[in-house]
C-alpha positions as CSV (number, residue, x, y, z in Angstrom):
1,M,-3.2,21.0,-34.9
2,E,-4.7,23.7,-37.0
3,N,-3.2,27.4,-37.2
4,G,-1.3,26.2,-34.3
5,L,-4.3,25.4,-32.1
6,S,-5.5,22.4,-30.2
7,S,-7.9,20.5,-31.8
8,T,-8.0,17.0,-30.3
9,G,-11.8,16.4,-31.0
10,D,-12.4,17.2,-27.0
11,V,-13.8,20.5,-27.0
12,Q,-13.0,21.2,-23.6
13,L,-10.1,20.0,-23.5
14,D,-9.4,22.2,-26.7
15,N,-10.8,25.3,-25.0
16,A,-8.5,25.1,-21.9
17,V,-5.3,24.6,-24.0
18,N,-6.0,27.4,-26.9
19,Q,-7.0,29.9,-24.0
20,W,-3.6,29.1,-21.9
21,L,-1.6,29.3,-25.2
22,R,-3.3,33.0,-25.6
23,F,-2.3,33.6,-22.1
24,D,0.8,32.2,-21.8
25,K,3.8,34.5,-22.2
26,N,6.5,32.1,-20.7
27,L,8.3,30.7,-23.3
28,L,9.1,27.5,-22.2
29,T,5.7,26.2,-21.1
30,A,4.2,27.7,-23.6
31,E,6.5,25.5,-26.0
32,L,6.0,22.3,-24.0
33,V,2.4,22.7,-24.5
34,R,2.6,23.4,-28.2
35,S,5.0,20.5,-28.4
36,L,2.2,18.4,-26.7
37,V,-0.3,19.5,-29.4
38,T,1.8,19.0,-32.0
39,E,2.4,15.4,-30.8
40,G,-1.4,14.3,-30.4
41,A,-0.3,13.7,-26.8
42,V,-4.0,14.0,-25.4
43,E,-3.7,12.0,-22.6
44,E,-0.8,14.6,-21.3
45,L,-2.6,17.3,-22.2
46,R,-5.3,16.2,-19.6
47,K,-3.0,15.7,-16.9
48,C,-2.1,19.5,-17.7
49,F,-5.9,20.7,-18.5
50,G,-7.8,18.4,-17.2
51,S,-8.6,19.9,-14.1
52,R,-7.5,23.3,-12.5
53,M,-5.8,23.5,-8.9
54,E,-8.0,23.9,-6.5
55,F,-7.6,26.8,-4.3
56,G,-8.4,26.2,-0.5
57,T,-7.5,27.0,2.9
58,A,-4.1,25.5,2.8
59,G,-3.8,27.7,-0.8
60,L,-2.2,25.8,-3.7
61,R,0.1,22.8,-3.9
62,A,1.0,21.1,-6.9
63,A,4.0,19.9,-9.6
64,M,5.6,22.7,-11.4
65,G,4.7,22.8,-15.3
66,P,2.8,23.9,-17.7
67,G,-1.0,23.6,-17.5
68,T,-3.9,24.6,-15.4
69,A,-3.1,21.5,-13.0
70,C,0.0,22.9,-12.3
71,M,2.3,25.8,-10.6
72,N,3.7,27.5,-13.4
73,D,3.7,31.5,-14.1
74,L,0.3,31.9,-15.4
75,T,-1.3,30.1,-12.9
76,I,0.2,32.0,-10.3
77,I,-1.0,35.4,-12.0
78,Q,-4.1,33.8,-12.3
79,T,-4.2,33.3,-8.2
80,T,-2.8,36.4,-7.3
81,Q,-5.3,38.5,-9.7
82,G,-8.1,36.4,-7.8
83,L,-6.8,37.4,-4.3
84,C,-6.2,40.9,-5.3
85,S,-9.6,41.3,-6.2
86,Y,-11.0,39.6,-3.4
87,L,-8.5,41.9,-1.1
88,E,-10.1,44.9,-2.8
89,Q,-13.3,43.5,-2.1
90,C,-12.7,42.9,1.5
91,F,-10.6,45.9,2.6
92,G,-11.0,48.6,-0.1
93,D,-8.9,51.4,0.0
94,A,-7.4,50.4,3.1
95,L,-5.2,47.7,1.2
96,K,-3.4,50.4,-0.9
97,A,-2.6,52.2,2.6
98,R,-1.5,49.0,4.6
99,G,-0.2,46.3,1.7
100,V,0.9,42.7,1.3
101,V,4.1,40.8,2.3
102,V,5.4,38.3,-0.4
103,G,8.2,35.6,0.7
104,Y,9.5,32.5,-0.7
105,D,11.9,29.7,-0.3
106,A,14.4,28.0,-2.8
107,R,12.5,25.8,-4.9
108,S,13.1,26.1,-8.8
109,H,12.2,23.7,-12.1
110,P,14.0,25.0,-14.8
111,P,12.4,22.9,-17.6
112,S,9.5,25.1,-16.7
113,G,11.4,28.4,-15.7
114,G,9.0,28.6,-12.8
115,G,10.6,28.7,-9.3
116,S,9.9,30.3,-5.6
117,K,11.5,33.6,-6.5
118,R,10.2,34.1,-9.8
119,F,6.8,33.2,-8.7
120,A,7.4,35.7,-5.9
121,Q,8.3,38.5,-8.3
122,L,5.2,37.5,-10.7
123,A,2.9,37.9,-7.6
124,A,4.5,41.5,-6.4
125,A,4.1,42.7,-10.1
126,V,0.3,41.8,-10.5
127,L,-0.3,43.2,-6.7
128,T,1.7,46.7,-7.4
129,S,0.0,47.3,-10.8
130,R,-3.1,47.7,-8.9
131,G,-1.2,50.3,-6.7
132,V,-0.9,47.7,-3.9
133,P,2.2,48.3,-1.2
134,V,4.3,45.1,-1.4
135,H,6.7,44.2,0.9
136,L,8.8,41.4,-1.1
137,F,11.8,39.8,0.4
138,S,15.0,40.5,-1.1
139,D,16.3,36.3,-0.3
140,I,14.7,33.4,0.8
141,T,13.2,33.3,3.9
142,P,11.4,31.0,6.5
143,T,7.6,30.5,6.2
144,P,7.2,31.7,9.8
145,F,8.6,35.0,8.9
146,V,5.5,35.6,6.5
147,P,2.9,35.5,9.2
148,F,5.6,37.6,11.6
149,T,5.6,40.3,9.2
150,V,2.0,40.5,8.3
151,S,1.3,41.3,12.3
152,H,4.3,43.3,12.7
153,L,3.7,45.8,10.0
154,G,0.0,45.7,10.5
155,L,-0.7,44.3,6.9
156,C,-3.6,43.1,4.8
157,A,-2.4,39.6,4.0
158,G,1.0,37.9,3.1
159,V,2.1,34.9,0.3
160,M,4.5,32.6,1.4
161,V,5.8,30.4,-2.3
162,T,6.8,26.9,-0.6
163,A,5.8,23.7,-0.6
164,S,7.2,22.7,2.5
165,H,8.4,19.4,2.9
166,N,7.0,18.0,-0.4
167,P,8.9,16.2,-3.4
168,K,11.4,18.6,-5.2
169,Q,9.0,18.8,-8.4
170,D,6.2,20.5,-6.3
171,N,5.7,24.0,-5.0
172,G,2.9,25.8,-3.6
173,Y,1.0,29.3,-2.9
174,K,0.4,29.6,0.5
175,V,-2.0,32.8,2.0
176,Y,-2.4,34.7,5.2
177,W,-4.9,37.2,6.5
178,E,-4.4,40.3,8.2
179,N,-4.8,38.8,11.6
180,G,-1.4,36.8,10.8
181,A,-2.6,33.5,10.6
182,Q,-3.7,31.3,7.6
183,I,-7.0,31.8,5.6
184,V,-9.9,30.4,6.9
185,P,-13.5,29.7,5.3
186,P,-15.0,31.9,3.5
187,H,-11.9,33.6,2.5
188,D,-10.7,30.3,0.8
189,Q,-14.0,30.3,-1.2
190,G,-14.0,34.0,-2.0
191,I,-10.7,33.9,-3.4
192,S,-11.3,30.8,-5.3
193,A,-14.3,32.6,-7.0
194,A,-12.0,35.4,-7.2
195,I,-9.5,33.5,-9.3
196,Q,-12.1,32.3,-12.1
197,T,-13.3,35.6,-12.8
198,N,-9.7,36.8,-13.4
199,L,-8.3,34.1,-15.5
200,E,-7.2,36.7,-18.3
201,P,-3.6,38.5,-17.2
202,W,-4.0,42.3,-16.2
203,P,-2.1,44.3,-18.6
204,D,1.2,45.0,-16.4
205,S,0.7,41.3,-14.7
206,W,3.8,40.2,-16.7
207,N,6.0,43.0,-16.0
208,T,8.6,42.4,-13.4
209,D,11.0,44.8,-14.9
210,C,9.1,47.4,-13.5
211,L,9.7,45.8,-9.6
212,T,13.5,47.3,-10.0
213,H,12.4,51.0,-9.8
214,C,8.7,50.2,-8.3
215,P,8.1,53.0,-5.4
216,L,5.4,50.5,-4.3
217,L,8.2,47.8,-3.4
218,K,9.8,47.8,0.0
219,D,12.2,45.1,1.3
220,P,11.5,43.8,5.0
221,Y,14.3,41.5,4.7
222,L,16.5,43.6,7.7
223,D,13.6,44.9,9.4
224,T,12.0,41.6,10.2
225,N,14.9,39.8,10.6
226,T,15.8,42.5,13.4
227,H,12.1,42.4,15.0
228,Y,11.6,38.7,14.8
229,Y,14.8,37.6,17.1
230,R,14.4,40.5,19.2
231,T,11.0,39.2,20.0
232,I,12.0,35.7,20.6
233,Q,14.5,36.7,23.1
234,Q,11.3,37.2,25.5
235,H,11.4,33.3,25.4
236,C,14.9,33.2,26.4
237,H,14.9,32.2,30.5
238,Y,18.2,30.9,30.9
239,R,21.0,33.1,29.2
240,D,23.5,32.4,31.8
241,I,23.3,28.8,31.3
242,N,23.2,29.1,27.8
243,K,26.4,31.0,27.7
244,K,28.3,28.0,30.1
245,S,26.5,25.6,28.3
246,E,28.8,22.7,27.1
247,V,25.8,20.9,25.1
248,K,26.6,19.8,21.4
249,I,23.9,20.3,18.9
250,V,23.8,19.5,15.2
251,H,21.4,21.1,12.8
252,T,20.6,20.3,9.5
253,S,18.2,22.1,7.2
254,V,17.6,19.4,4.7
255,H,18.8,21.7,1.6
256,G,16.3,24.4,2.9
257,V,16.4,28.1,3.9
258,G,17.0,27.2,7.6
259,H,20.1,27.1,8.5
260,R,21.2,30.8,8.5
261,F,18.2,31.8,10.6
262,V,18.8,28.9,13.1
263,Q,22.2,30.1,13.7
264,S,20.9,33.7,14.5
265,A,18.2,32.1,16.7
266,F,21.2,30.2,18.6
267,E,23.0,33.3,18.4
268,A,19.9,35.5,19.9
269,F,19.5,32.9,22.8
270,D,23.5,33.4,23.8
271,L,23.8,29.4,22.9
272,R,27.0,28.1,21.2
273,P,26.4,27.4,17.6
274,P,25.0,24.3,16.5
275,Y,27.0,22.1,14.1
276,A,26.0,22.5,10.6
277,V,25.7,19.3,8.2
278,E,27.8,20.6,5.4
279,E,26.0,18.6,2.6
280,Q,22.6,20.0,3.6
281,K,23.2,23.3,4.8
282,D,22.8,25.3,1.8
283,P,19.3,25.6,-0.3
284,D,19.5,23.1,-2.9
285,P,16.0,22.8,-4.9
286,E,17.4,19.1,-6.0
287,F,17.5,17.8,-2.3
288,P,20.2,15.6,-3.5
289,T,21.2,13.7,-0.4
290,V,17.6,12.5,0.4
291,K,14.7,10.8,-1.1
292,Y,12.5,13.0,0.9
293,P,13.2,16.3,2.2
294,N,10.7,16.0,5.4
295,P,12.5,15.6,8.9
296,E,9.2,13.8,9.9
297,E,10.2,10.6,8.1
298,G,13.0,10.0,10.5
299,K,16.4,8.7,10.7
300,G,16.5,8.0,6.6
301,V,16.3,11.9,6.4
302,L,19.1,12.3,9.3
303,T,22.1,9.8,8.3
304,L,24.3,12.6,7.6
305,S,23.3,14.4,11.2
306,F,24.0,11.3,12.6
307,A,27.3,10.8,11.3
308,L,28.5,14.5,12.1
309,A,26.9,14.2,15.8
310,E,29.4,11.1,16.1
311,R,32.1,12.7,14.7
312,E,31.8,15.8,17.3
313,G,30.9,14.0,20.1
314,A,27.2,15.9,19.8
315,S,24.0,14.1,21.4
316,I,21.4,16.2,20.1
317,V,20.4,16.6,16.3
318,L,17.8,19.7,15.0
319,A,16.5,19.4,11.6
320,N,13.9,21.7,10.0
321,D,11.9,20.9,7.3
322,P,13.4,23.3,4.0
323,D,10.9,26.0,4.8
324,A,11.9,26.1,8.4
325,D,8.6,26.1,9.8
326,R,8.7,22.5,11.4
327,L,11.3,20.9,13.8
328,A,12.4,17.2,14.6
329,I,14.6,16.7,17.5
330,A,16.8,13.3,17.9
331,E,18.7,12.4,20.8
332,K,21.9,10.1,21.6
333,P,22.3,9.6,25.4
334,S,26.1,8.4,26.5
335,G,26.2,4.7,25.2
336,D,23.0,4.4,23.9
337,Q,20.9,4.4,20.4
338,W,19.6,7.6,18.3
339,R,16.3,8.2,19.6
340,V,14.1,10.3,16.7
341,F,11.1,11.6,19.1
342,S,7.9,11.8,17.4
343,G,5.7,14.8,17.0
344,N,3.6,14.0,20.1
345,E,6.5,13.5,22.2
346,L,8.1,16.7,21.4
347,G,5.0,18.3,22.0
348,A,4.8,17.2,25.6
349,L,8.4,18.0,26.0
350,L,8.0,21.6,24.4
351,G,4.5,22.0,26.2
352,W,6.0,21.2,29.8
353,W,8.9,23.8,29.2
354,V,7.0,26.6,27.8
355,F,4.6,26.5,31.3
356,R,7.7,25.8,33.2
357,C,9.2,28.9,32.3
358,W,6.0,30.9,32.3
359,K,5.5,30.1,35.7
360,L,9.2,31.6,36.6
361,T,7.7,35.0,35.8
362,N,4.1,34.6,36.8
363,A,3.6,34.0,40.4
364,E,0.3,35.1,40.7
365,P,-1.8,31.9,41.0
366,S,-4.9,33.6,39.8
367,A,-3.2,34.1,36.5
368,V,-3.3,30.9,35.2
369,K,-6.5,31.1,34.6
370,S,-6.2,33.3,31.7
371,V,-3.7,30.4,30.2
372,Y,-4.3,28.7,27.0
373,M,-2.4,25.7,24.8
374,L,-3.8,24.4,21.7
375,A,-3.2,21.2,20.1
376,S,-5.1,19.4,17.0
377,T,-7.7,16.9,17.5
378,V,-5.3,14.2,15.8
379,S,-2.7,15.1,18.1
380,S,-1.5,14.1,21.6
381,K,-3.8,14.6,24.5
382,I,-1.3,15.2,26.8
383,L,-1.7,19.0,27.3
384,R,-4.9,18.5,28.4
385,A,-3.7,16.1,31.1
386,I,-1.1,18.9,31.8
387,A,-3.9,21.3,31.8
388,L,-6.3,19.4,33.8
389,K,-3.4,19.5,36.7
390,E,-2.1,22.5,36.5
391,G,-5.5,24.7,36.0
392,F,-4.7,26.5,32.5
393,H,-7.2,26.1,29.7
394,F,-6.7,23.4,26.8
395,E,-8.5,23.5,23.5
396,E,-8.7,21.2,20.5
397,T,-9.0,22.6,17.0
398,L,-9.3,20.4,13.5
399,T,-6.0,19.4,12.1
400,G,-3.9,22.1,10.9
401,F,-2.1,25.2,12.1
402,K,-5.0,27.5,10.0
403,W,-7.2,26.7,13.0
404,M,-4.8,26.9,15.7
405,G,-3.7,29.9,14.2
406,N,-7.0,32.0,14.3
407,R,-8.0,30.4,17.6
408,A,-5.0,31.8,19.1
409,R,-5.5,35.3,17.5
410,E,-9.2,35.3,19.0
411,L,-7.7,34.4,22.6
412,L,-5.3,37.4,22.2
413,D,-7.8,39.7,21.3
414,Q,-9.6,38.9,24.6
415,N,-6.6,39.4,26.6
416,K,-5.7,35.7,27.3
417,T,-2.3,34.1,27.0
418,V,-1.6,31.8,24.3
419,L,1.5,30.0,25.7
420,F,1.7,27.0,22.9
421,A,0.1,24.8,20.4
422,F,1.1,22.3,18.7
423,E,0.4,19.4,15.8
424,E,1.9,16.0,15.7
425,A,3.4,16.6,12.5
426,I,6.5,18.0,14.2
427,G,4.6,21.5,14.1
428,Y,5.3,24.1,17.2
429,M,4.2,27.7,17.9
430,C,6.1,29.0,20.7
431,S,5.6,32.4,20.2
432,S,2.0,34.1,19.9
433,A,4.5,36.6,17.8
434,V,4.0,34.0,14.8
435,L,0.5,32.6,14.9
436,D,1.8,29.6,12.5
437,K,4.2,26.4,13.0
438,D,7.5,28.0,13.5
439,G,10.8,25.6,13.6
440,V,13.3,28.7,13.7
441,S,12.2,29.9,17.3
442,A,11.3,26.4,18.5
443,A,15.0,25.5,17.4
444,A,16.5,28.3,19.6
445,I,13.9,27.1,22.6
446,A,14.5,23.6,22.4
447,G,18.3,24.6,22.7
448,E,17.9,26.2,26.1
449,M,15.7,23.6,27.3
450,T,18.2,21.2,26.5
451,S,21.1,23.2,28.0
452,Y,18.8,23.6,30.9
453,L,18.4,19.7,31.7
454,A,22.2,19.0,31.1
455,T,22.7,21.0,34.4
456,K,20.6,18.7,36.3
457,N,22.4,15.7,34.5
458,T,19.2,14.8,32.7
459,T,18.5,13.9,28.7
460,L,15.5,14.7,26.7
461,S,14.2,11.2,27.3
462,Q,14.4,10.9,30.9
463,Q,12.2,14.2,30.8
464,L,9.8,13.1,28.7
465,S,9.4,10.1,31.1
466,A,9.1,12.7,34.0
467,V,6.3,14.4,32.2
468,Y,4.2,11.3,31.8
469,E,5.4,10.1,35.1
470,E,3.6,12.8,36.3
471,Y,0.7,13.7,33.8
472,G,0.4,10.5,32.7
473,Y,1.8,8.2,30.0
474,H,0.4,9.1,26.2
475,I,1.8,6.7,24.0
476,S,0.8,7.3,20.4
477,K,1.1,5.5,16.7
478,N,1.0,7.4,13.9
479,S,1.3,6.5,9.9
480,Y,-0.6,6.5,6.4
481,F,-1.3,4.7,3.3
482,I,-0.6,6.2,-0.5
483,C,-3.7,6.3,-1.8
484,H,-4.1,8.1,-5.5
485,D,-7.5,6.9,-6.1
486,Q,-10.2,9.1,-5.0
487,E,-13.0,6.8,-5.0
488,V,-11.1,4.0,-3.1
489,I,-10.8,6.6,-0.5
490,R,-14.5,7.5,-0.3
491,S,-15.8,3.9,-0.3
492,L,-13.5,3.1,2.6
493,F,-14.4,5.7,4.7
494,Q,-18.2,5.0,3.4
495,R,-18.0,1.5,4.9
496,L,-17.2,2.8,8.3
497,R,-20.2,4.4,8.3
498,H,-22.3,1.7,7.0
499,Y,-20.4,-1.0,8.6
500,G,-21.9,-4.6,9.0
501,N,-24.7,-3.0,6.3
502,E,-24.7,-6.0,4.3
503,D,-28.0,-4.4,2.3
504,N,-25.3,-1.5,1.6
505,D,-28.5,1.0,2.8
506,Q,-27.0,4.3,2.4
507,D,-29.1,5.9,4.9
508,A,-28.4,3.4,7.7
509,V,-25.7,4.8,9.4
510,S,-23.8,2.0,11.5
511,Y,-20.2,2.7,12.8
512,P,-18.2,-0.1,14.4
513,S,-19.0,-0.9,17.9
514,E,-15.3,-2.7,18.6
515,C,-12.1,-3.1,17.7
516,G,-9.2,-5.3,18.9
517,G,-11.2,-6.5,21.4
518,F,-12.2,-3.1,23.0
519,A,-15.6,-1.6,22.6
520,I,-16.1,1.6,21.2
521,T,-17.0,4.3,23.3
522,A,-17.8,7.1,21.4
523,V,-17.6,8.4,17.5
524,R,-16.9,11.9,16.1
525,D,-17.4,12.2,11.9
526,L,-16.4,15.5,10.9
527,T,-17.4,15.0,7.4
528,T,-21.1,14.4,7.9
529,G,-20.9,16.6,11.2
530,Y,-21.9,13.0,13.5
531,D,-20.7,13.1,17.4
532,S,-22.2,10.6,19.7
533,T,-21.1,12.5,22.8
534,Q,-23.0,15.5,22.2
535,R,-26.9,15.6,23.2
536,D,-28.0,16.5,19.8
537,Q,-25.2,14.4,17.9
538,K,-23.9,17.0,16.2
539,A,-20.3,18.0,16.3
540,V,-19.0,21.0,17.7
541,L,-15.8,21.2,15.7
542,P,-16.5,22.7,12.2
543,T,-17.1,19.8,9.5
544,S,-16.4,20.0,5.9
545,T,-17.8,17.6,3.5
546,S,-15.0,17.6,1.1
547,S,-12.4,16.2,3.4
548,Q,-12.7,12.8,5.2
549,M,-12.4,12.7,9.2
550,I,-13.7,10.0,11.5
551,T,-12.5,9.5,15.4
552,F,-12.9,6.5,17.2
553,T,-12.8,6.7,20.9
554,F,-12.2,3.1,23.0
555,S,-13.0,2.2,26.3
556,N,-9.6,1.7,27.3
557,G,-8.3,5.1,26.6
558,G,-7.5,4.9,23.5
559,V,-8.2,7.3,20.7
560,A,-8.1,6.6,17.0
561,T,-8.6,9.0,14.1
562,M,-8.5,8.0,9.9
563,R,-8.5,11.3,8.0
564,T,-7.7,12.1,4.3
565,S,-4.6,14.4,3.7
566,G,-5.1,18.2,2.5
567,T,-1.6,18.5,0.4
568,E,-1.0,14.3,-0.6
569,P,-2.6,11.6,-1.5
570,K,-2.6,10.1,2.0
571,I,-4.8,8.4,3.8
572,K,-3.5,9.0,7.5
573,Y,-4.3,7.0,11.0
574,Y,-3.6,8.5,14.4
575,T,-3.8,6.5,17.6
576,E,-2.8,6.7,21.1
577,L,-3.8,5.3,24.4
578,C,-4.1,7.9,27.6
579,A,-3.4,6.3,30.7
580,A,-3.9,7.7,34.2
581,P,-0.8,9.2,36.1
582,G,0.5,6.2,37.9
583,N,-0.2,3.9,35.3
584,S,3.1,3.6,34.2
585,D,4.1,0.1,32.8
586,V,4.9,1.3,29.5
587,G,4.9,-2.5,27.9
588,V,1.2,-3.4,28.8
589,L,0.2,0.2,27.0
590,Q,2.0,-0.2,24.3
591,K,0.2,-3.7,24.0
592,E,-2.8,-2.5,24.4
593,L,-2.5,0.4,21.8
594,D,-1.2,-2.2,19.4
595,D,-4.6,-4.4,19.8
596,L,-6.4,-1.5,18.9
597,Q,-4.4,-1.0,15.1
598,V,-5.3,-5.1,14.3
């Protein structure tokens, strides 16, 4: 270290570190970097500066800490400068007339001085320094409130600072476009390129003090809350039943933001307030009672909820993830064990319920021709089965609500009705007022569905069986493997593309022809763009060489997909067996599905 500068001998690394030290005004992260330089901790420096977080359609998500590879004050400023520059290119003077909304969850990281609220304030400082009006929430808010505000106020864009259900050390930066949906290409590339040309902080980018008296800054908290709850009441169809319901429900926000908002949603539906898990209802960035703050993990996250339900005699548990855009549901029928529904099972229940409620107010038979439901391609095909029988349209999209939200917007602009969309990762869009998954409105709608079914002496499990009996059983099993080695991931998928190719000829594509004794009848590879079912063998859904995704269809009606995660070091797999109505031997169907996974 010479004159306080890095001199590791790695020129690229030294340049990155020294540029950082010139730009960073956060005393904590700057000191952390200087300490690493002084100690000669080259490997640690490489972890912090060996790469820059890649801005994609999911925005940013990484651990909080110093360096270009982490979420911190400087990378937030650089990202927002890139976003602002790109918005200026796209909207011109309209950006200064319409503005941007910024929201945040409750995450924080004292060692680096970072956190969601701090990052949101820095983003607001950057935008207002360029004359852009900013609607900055004055308090924590659920992620779905940001896209709602974009649409409600007609803004150019929205930013949500959250890492959703990731581990406590992580944070993220999520961007919504003017249509109220998450960004899709080419906006991600445009923002990423603009970040690279705006790395040096602008003169007032660090000045959060100016926010206390900035005329460009507004607080949308009260207005958004008022209009959001007023809007979701359009989906309340059994208010009298709700008022009288004796169903007891427990709710946990898993140390996230959801508690007060779900309580308000239940109030908007005239449902009795759910019992709150006291140890988890208030935001806590340490997530002290759970290993992972992700209700998708199932019973391990819901232990305290089950205990409270037992004490209060409640039969239903609702759980949001920390930013309240996802919803998990568990049920314990009388004398039975707790059942945690999968995302696909809840998609079947909510899809059935939303369509049933729509039919109550739409008696004209031809109206169904303008109705659509959506699901991601790795989610259950149950909506397709319901659509075939009921006469509405079903469409698949790529994985992720960014695709469903944008497709929903296109359909709405064509005067179509988008009733419902879901993904198997417990994400549900029950109202087109939010073009993203929304665990708050889904919780209230699930509460009403449960209360209605109780008047028929029907449990959620019984109703799910009834849906499957009518439209065909759809049995699924999804899981994942952790893998941090990108080369291992790449080689695994390449082996599937060149299966049985002993000569290792990379030009000779040869996918497996059978698995578990069942013939593979179709292959779709959305990394290479191959689809054996198409006449020209080109996939209809968008493809991406930056991620891995292969789907196999089997002769017995089974479907299996393997893909990489865009936000976690996981290889995920999804399997489902779709049976025709009347084929109700669940044991036989389950064995067939198990055989596919051998």
